[in-house]
N, C-alpha and C positions, 0 to 999 in steps of 0.2 A: 177773627175767619184768612184775615189777610199776612198775618203775622204766620198759618197752617201753610198756606201758598208759598209763602217765602220758602218756607223750610222742605217745602217738596221742592221744588225749584233746584234748591242750592243741593235738595241728595239727590236728585237727577244729573246736577250739573257735574258731582262732585266722581258720582257710580262709575262713569269710563275710568276716570285717573283712579279709582280706587281697583277697578280690577285689574286696570295694567298693572299696580302694583301691587298686589296679590299674583299673579301672574311671573312678575321681574323677582319678587320673591321666590316664590318656587322655583324659577329657572336659576334663580345665586344660590337656592338649598340642593339642587339633584345638578347643578355643576362642582360642588364642595364636595358633595357626596362622591361623584363620578371621581374627582382626583384626589380623595383622601383613602374614600374605600380601598382595602387591599386583598388581594383574589385570595379565594377560602383556600386557603393551602395549608396543612400540618405541620409537613415537611418540605424539604426542596426538591421538585421533578423536572424532568423535560419535559420541553414541548418543542415538538417540530413541526414547521413553517413547509411545507412540500413546494418545490419548483411547481410554480404557476397558480400559486396561490394568493386572494386578495384580500384586503382589509375587510368584504362583506364577510368573505366566509371565514377567516379567520374568527371574527366578533361571534358569527354564528357558533362556531365548533364553542369558542368559552364558554360562552351560555348551554349549549349541549350537554360541555361535561363537565356542569356544575360548577367553572371555577370563577365566577359572576353572576350575581343577582340582579347586574344589572342590565338595561333592555339592550338587546344587540346593534341599536343603531346608535347610541351614545359615541362607541370607541369610532366607527366611522365617521361620524357626525367630526367628532374632535379631529382624525384623522387629514379630514380635507379642509378643515378649517387652518391648520395647520401645516399643512401643504407634507404631511408624510405617508399621508395612502400611497404612495407611489413608489414610495422608496424602502419597503420591507424588503429584505435578503433573505432567502431560504435558509435553512440550515435547522441542526438542532441547538435548539438555548436551555440553560438554566435559568430555572424560576425560582427565587427563592421564596421564602413568606414571609410576607408582608409587601411584598409587590407589590405596586398600583396599577389600574389599567396604562396610564399615562406612561411608569416605567417600564413598563411590558413592551407599548410599540415603540419608545426611545432604544428598546434592544434590538427589536425585531428591524429598523433604521441602522444600530449600530453596527448590524453583522458580525457582532464577537461568539462565533459558532463555537462551541462545545468541538474538540478535536478528539479522534479517535487515532487509536498507532496500531500498525498492521507491521511487521517486521518479515523481509524476505529473509528466510534465511538461507545462507551460503550452503552449497552443495543440494539445493533441490532442484528439482528441473521445471524447465518453461511449464509442461503441463501439469504438476504440481500445485505449483503458483499459480496457475489460472484455474484450477477447481476452485484455492482455496480465498480468489479472489469473488472468482462468481457467486462462490455460496455461503459469499459476509453477508451479515444481517443491516451494515450500514452500508454498504455498497448497490448502487444500484448496477442490473446488471443490462448489458446491451449485446454484448455479442452474441452473434446466431451465426451457426452453432458452436457449442464451446470447444473450438479445438484453435489449437496454437497458429493456423495457417487461416482462421477467420480473423484471430486476432493482430497478425500481423498484417493484413488486408485494413485492419480498421485502424493500425497506426502509419496505412497509405506506404508500407514493404510488401507487398504481396509478392516479390519473386526474392523475402530473404527470410534463411531459416528462424525460427525464431529461438531456437535453445540456445543458452550462452549472454543472451543478449539483454537481460536485465538485473541492474546493482543490487547485490542484498545488501541491505540496509534496515534502520524503524523510520520509517514515511510516516507521518501525521495527515490526516486529511475529515474534513467536514462530511457531514452525515448524507449521503447521498451523493459523493460524490461516484459518476461513471467509471466501470470496470476500467473504460478505454482509457480516460482520464488518468483513474492513478498507474495505470502501466505504462502510459505512455511518460510521466515522470520518469519510472526505473527505467527505462528503453531510453532516454535521454541523456541521464544522470551515468550507466554504463556508457554508453557512447563519448560522453567527455572524460570521463574516466582512462580508461581505452587509450582515446589520443593523447591524453597526458602523459600516461605512463611511457606511451611508445616514443615518444617525443623526446624521454631518457634513459633509456634502451640503452644495453650494454652493447660493444661493437661485438660483429662477427658471430650473433646469431642466426639457427638456422631455419628462420620464419623470413616468409618471403612476403608478409602481409599482417597489419594489427589482427584481424581474424587469425590467423595461424597462433598466435600468443595466446588468445581467447582461450582456442582447442586446448592450447598446452595447461594453462591455468586451469582449467576443467577438470583435467585428469589431475593435476595436484591437489586439489581439494579433495578430491576424492580416496586418493591415496592417503593423505595424513592430516589427522584434525589437529596437529602438533605444530603448534608458530615455528619453531627455531627451526623443525625438519622440512618445511617447503622448499629454503632455496637448495638443498641438499638432494631433494627430491628432484628438483629441478636440474641440480648440474648432471644427475645420471642421465635421464629424458635427454636433454640436449647433448649428453657425448654420445649415448649411442646413435642419436639424427647422425651426428658426422660420423658416425664410424660406418653407416649404413647399417645398422645391427634394426633389431625390431624392438618394438617400446615393450611387449611382451607383457600388457599391465591389465590386468583382471577385470577393475570397473569399466573399460573398453566394451571387454567382449561380454558384461551384466547389458550395457546399455542397448549391445544389441539386440540381445537375447527377447530384449522390453516383457511385455506379459508373458514370456515364455518361462522367465527366471523365477524360479521356487523358493529362492533364498542357500542351495546348495550349486554351488557351479563345481561342476563334472569336468575331471578330464575331457571327456567326450564335448561338452562345451567348447574349451578351447581349442577344440579342431574342426568345430562349426562354424563354418567360412559365413562372414557376415562385412558390409561395409565396414564395422566398426571392430572388427579384432584383430586387435596387433600383433596376436599369435602368428597368421597365418597370412597379413596383410603391411609391409610395409612403411612408415614414415607414419604422419598423424592421419588422424581419422577424419573424415569427411566434414565433422561442425564439432563444435562445444558437446560434455555428455552431460552438462548440469550449470547449473548458474554459478562461477568462480568467485570467492570475496575479491578485492581491491590484494589483501594479500598474496593470493595466489595469480595473481595477475604482476602483480612486483617480482614474484620469487620467479617465474615465468622469464621476466625480461631481466633479471639480476640473477642467475642461477654459481649456484655456487662451486670456486673452482675444487677443479682435483682430480683423482685416477678412479674413482667406483663408477662402475658398472652396475652395478646390483642392490638390491634390498631386500628383506625379509620380514619381514613385523615379528619383535617377538612376543605378542601376546601382555606385555605389561602395556599397561599409560597410553595404548595407539604408539607406540614407538618403533623403530625399525632398527635393524640392522645392517650395515653398507659393507660390501664386497668391491673391490679391485677387481677380481679374479674367478672365473666360473667354479674352479675348485673350493675358494673361502665361502663362499655365495650356496653350495651343495652342504658344506659343514656346515651352515645357519639354517639352513632349510631343513637339513637331520635332526640338528637341537631343538629349533624352536619352532616346525612346525611338524617334522615325525617326532616330537618328544626322545629321541637318540641318544 
């Protein structure tokens, strides 16, 4: 009887310790499971951490998507215990098979997001660029209304015309970047590029400001896609300006017509006066007519020397034939345009 009582007392004394040991074993087992269990992925996929997301909402989303069968609070508790819960960075991440929750959290904290690429193509207009950016699936639209005027206001330049002011090149950006942030980069890049090119310009050019050089560059951009022709096109226009001749360039007329242009430039269009019609008005148009490349800016500021005052497209590989007098130019027009 005494022995049984001692056994009972001993069991009662050991029971709490046994329970604690069992609990510790369970916690340790779950911790190991948490640290070692990979996400249920058969192949790599992307995961977007939205701006304003926190570890609680992310944990629940991972569970709801079936990416883990662990309770959502496991990741929350781990994040708080390791002081990572408030260091998560928004963006799009590539998640590989075999990734565990701790590794996934480390990715979110590292901020090593996937980068998207967008190329601003030389010769496109600011309006075309804005439409492409505000309809891009990886870019957050904030500009309202979607107009170049609203864009320039958002950039802090409400009095500046937006045409021409965004540098054509390929830009990389994270998912969720705003349209204003993206376009501000291209705007700043163009300002820097134009300022640097202006500092190194040739002497005795007929431009009163870098902006006028930008206007000329946009015309050159629309006139030829052949790289080695750009300085020669620039040379023709510079000499015409110096002589007081009108530029008489079709792309400016087309730009001035806007939506009225149906793809066919007629003689009556050349006589239809707009601020951009360089057949009816002398000098440069009031703004650029597209987004010019660095190469066109360089051509505008370093035009080729010579005596040519005219050029006409040959219809072969986008090239032109240049003439120094009207008679030769008319002959070239008959040969290449009228096929006589």
